[in-house]
C-alpha positions as semicolon CSV with decimal commas, in nm:
position;residue;x (nm);y (nm);z (nm)
1;M;8,508;0,865;4,194
2;A;8,309;0,727;4,485
3;V;8,460;1,003;4,704
4;A;8,335;1,275;4,470
5;A;7,997;1,121;4,445
6;G;7,978;1,096;4,824
7;V;8,083;1,465;4,858
8;S;7,824;1,564;4,600
9;L;7,549;1,371;4,773
10;A;7,650;1,522;5,123
11;G;7,655;1,866;4,970
12;L;7,304;1,794;4,824
13;A;7,175;1,668;5,156
14;I;7,302;1,973;5,332
15;Q;7,128;2,198;5,076
16;G;6,818;1,988;5,124
17;I;6,835;2,063;5,499
18;K;6,879;2,427;5,431
19;W;6,589;2,434;5,197
20;Y;6,378;2,264;5,459
21;Q;6,485;2,516;5,720
22;G;6,402;2,795;5,480
23;N;6,058;2,646;5,419
24;K;5,997;2,622;5,789
25;Q;6,101;2,994;5,827
26;K;5,864;3,090;5,556
27;E;5,573;2,892;5,713
28;A;5,641;3,058;6,043
29;G;5,628;3,397;5,877
30;E;5,296;3,305;5,709
31;Q;5,159;3,173;6,043
32;A;5,265;3,499;6,215
33;L;5,071;3,698;5,941
34;K;4,759;3,484;5,975
35;S;4,754;3,536;6,350
36;L;4,799;3,911;6,325
37;V;4,495;4,105;6,430
38;K;4,421;4,438;6,284
39;P;4,433;4,696;6,563
40;T;4,135;4,883;6,694
41;Y;4,135;5,138;6,969
42;Q;3,899;5,229;7,254
43;I;3,844;5,593;7,352
44;P;3,848;5,630;7,726
45;E;3,498;5,660;7,862
46;E;3,604;5,963;8,079
47;L;3,682;6,162;7,765
48;K;3,355;6,064;7,608
49;Q;3,160;6,161;7,930
50;N;3,350;6,491;7,958
51;L;3,263;6,578;7,617
52;K;2,892;6,505;7,662
53;E;2,873;6,702;7,983
54;S;3,040;7,006;7,833
55;E;2,813;6,987;7,532
56;L;2,513;6,999;7,763
57;R;2,671;7,298;7,951
58;A;2,727;7,475;7,625
59;L;2,360;7,471;7,542
60;E;2,265;7,591;7,895
61;G;2,475;7,913;7,942
62;L;2,440;8,024;8,296
63;P;2,306;7,747;8,535
64;T;1,930;7,761;8,580
65;E;1,964;7,830;8,962
66;Q;2,190;8,140;8,893
67;K;1,941;8,269;8,636
68;I;1,648;8,222;8,878
69;E;1,836;8,406;9,157
70;Y;1,925;8,694;8,914
71;V;1,559;8,733;8,807
72;R;1,454;8,741;9,170
73;N;1,705;9,011;9,248
74;I;1,576;9,206;8,943
75;E;1,211;9,176;9,071
76;R;1,311;9,267;9,427
77;N;1,491;9,582;9,318
78;Q;1,199;9,670;9,095
79;Q;0,955;9,622;9,380
80;Q;1,165;9,835;9,627
81;S;1,200;10,103;9,346
82;L;0,824;10,112;9,291
83;W;0,757;10,128;9,666
84;G;1,000;10,409;9,693
85;A;0,840;10,588;9,408
86;S;0,495;10,552;9,570
87;Q;0,630;10,697;9,897
88;L;0,780;10,988;9,712
89;K;0,477;11,022;9,504
90;S;0,690;11,042;9,189
91;G;0,409;10,881;8,971
92;L;0,488;10,801;8,621
93;M;0,854;10,910;8,641
94;G;0,921;10,654;8,914
95;I;0,748;10,371;8,713
96;Q;0,945;10,461;8,405
97;S;1,276;10,467;8,608
98;S;1,199;10,143;8,769
99;T;1,101;9,971;8,438
100;S;1,405;10,108;8,269
101;Q;1,630;9,972;8,542
102;A;1,458;9,624;8,515
103;T;1,497;9,621;8,142
104;D;1,874;9,706;8,169
105;A;1,913;9,423;8,427
106;Y;1,737;9,171;8,206
107;T;1,949;9,282;7,906
108;N;2,256;9,234;8,137
109;L;2,137;8,890;8,231
110;V;2,097;8,789;7,859
111;S;2,453;8,917;7,794
112;I;2,607;8,726;8,085
113;D;2,414;8,414;7,974
114;A;2,539;8,448;7,612
115;A;2,898;8,507;7,742
116;Q;2,873;8,194;7,967
117;R;2,744;8,000;7,671
118;A;3,036;8,105;7,453
119;A;3,287;8,009;7,730
120;N;3,109;7,669;7,763
121;E;3,138;7,621;7,387
122;A;3,514;7,692;7,416
123;I;3,537;7,415;7,678
124;V;3,345;7,184;7,438
125;Q;3,604;7,262;7,164
126;R;3,906;7,195;7,396
127;N;3,742;6,864;7,507
128;R;3,684;6,770;7,137
129;A;4,044;6,847;7,076
130;A;4,161;6,637;7,366
131;L;3,946;6,346;7,250
132;A;4,097;6,362;6,911
133;D;4,448;6,374;7,040
134;A;4,381;6,074;7,254
135;R;4,252;5,896;6,951
136;D;4,559;5,978;6,742
137;R;4,799;5,878;7,014
138;E;4,628;5,552;7,098
139;F;4,599;5,465;6,720
140;G;4,959;5,561;6,666
141;V;5,078;5,329;6,932
142;I;4,864;5,036;6,830
143;D;4,923;5,081;6,465
144;G;5,290;5,099;6,519
145;R;5,284;4,775;6,695
146;Y;5,079;4,621;6,408
147;Q;5,311;4,753;6,145
148;Q;5,609;4,613;6,331
149;S;5,448;4,265;6,357
150;L;5,341;4,278;5,994
151;A;5,700;4,380;5,885
152;S;5,833;4,100;6,094
153;G;5,616;3,828;5,944
154;Q;5,686;3,961;5,597
155;A;6,066;3,959;5,661
156;M;6,044;3,599;5,782
157;I;5,856;3,489;5,469
158;G;6,121;3,675;5,255
159;A;6,416;3,522;5,452
160;G;6,269;3,178;5,431
161;L;6,221;3,210;5,044
162;Q;6,571;3,354;5,007
163;N;6,717;3,060;5,203
164;Q;6,514;2,817;4,994
165;M;6,645;2,964;4,672
166;Q;7,001;2,979;4,787
167;A;6,978;2,604;4,884
168;M;6,834;2,522;4,549
169;D;7,105;2,728;4,367
170;T;7,378;2,571;4,571
171;A;7,235;2,224;4,520
172;G;7,205;2,290;4,141
173;S;7,577;2,396;4,134
174;I;7,678;2,081;4,334
175;A;7,488;1,856;4,093
176;M;7,632;2,037;3,797
177;E;7,986;1,977;3,939
178;G;7,919;1,612;4,006
179;T;7,780;1,559;3,658
180;G;8,082;1,726;3,502
181;F;8,316;1,516;3,720
182;Y;8,136;1,200;3,621
183;A;8,144;1,294;3,254
184;R;8,523;1,371;3,271
185;K;8,579;1,038;3,436
186;K;8,390;0,847;3,164
187;G;8,576;1,041;2,894
188;L;8,247;1,222;2,784
189;G;8,364;1,576;2,835
């Protein structure tokens, strides 16, 4: 009987150690979850700066220097046309022709400026898409790491609880066997 009681106590002690180890495992998982930091992400400054610059260019259309040079060319051509008309003594017909050419040139300038503004707007849209892609990629990587750490911590807690329950279940079985053995020896069962 002393041997059976000793075996039962040894089994209970082993299960107590297993329960303790399971508790430590659970606490390690809880600590891992407490130290887990929710991810944030930083957009590269280059992408932000690129977007700002392209947005400014989209508002501008043709660069100012290019517009000024274009207008100077129109005025120079108009002056040459008027001087030529005065030399040929074409009068009102020469002025009308010169004015018509200048109006056409200004209309052309407005069209070129609008086309450049549209092209710049397309660049803005591409830069915005690149910025959004970078955000998605970065967040995906960081969030993936976070989710992996979160799952690991939760798994440790679950394993610890499972080990504790298994130790308690086994200890209960050992205690029940010991009680049954004791009762049979005493003639109670």
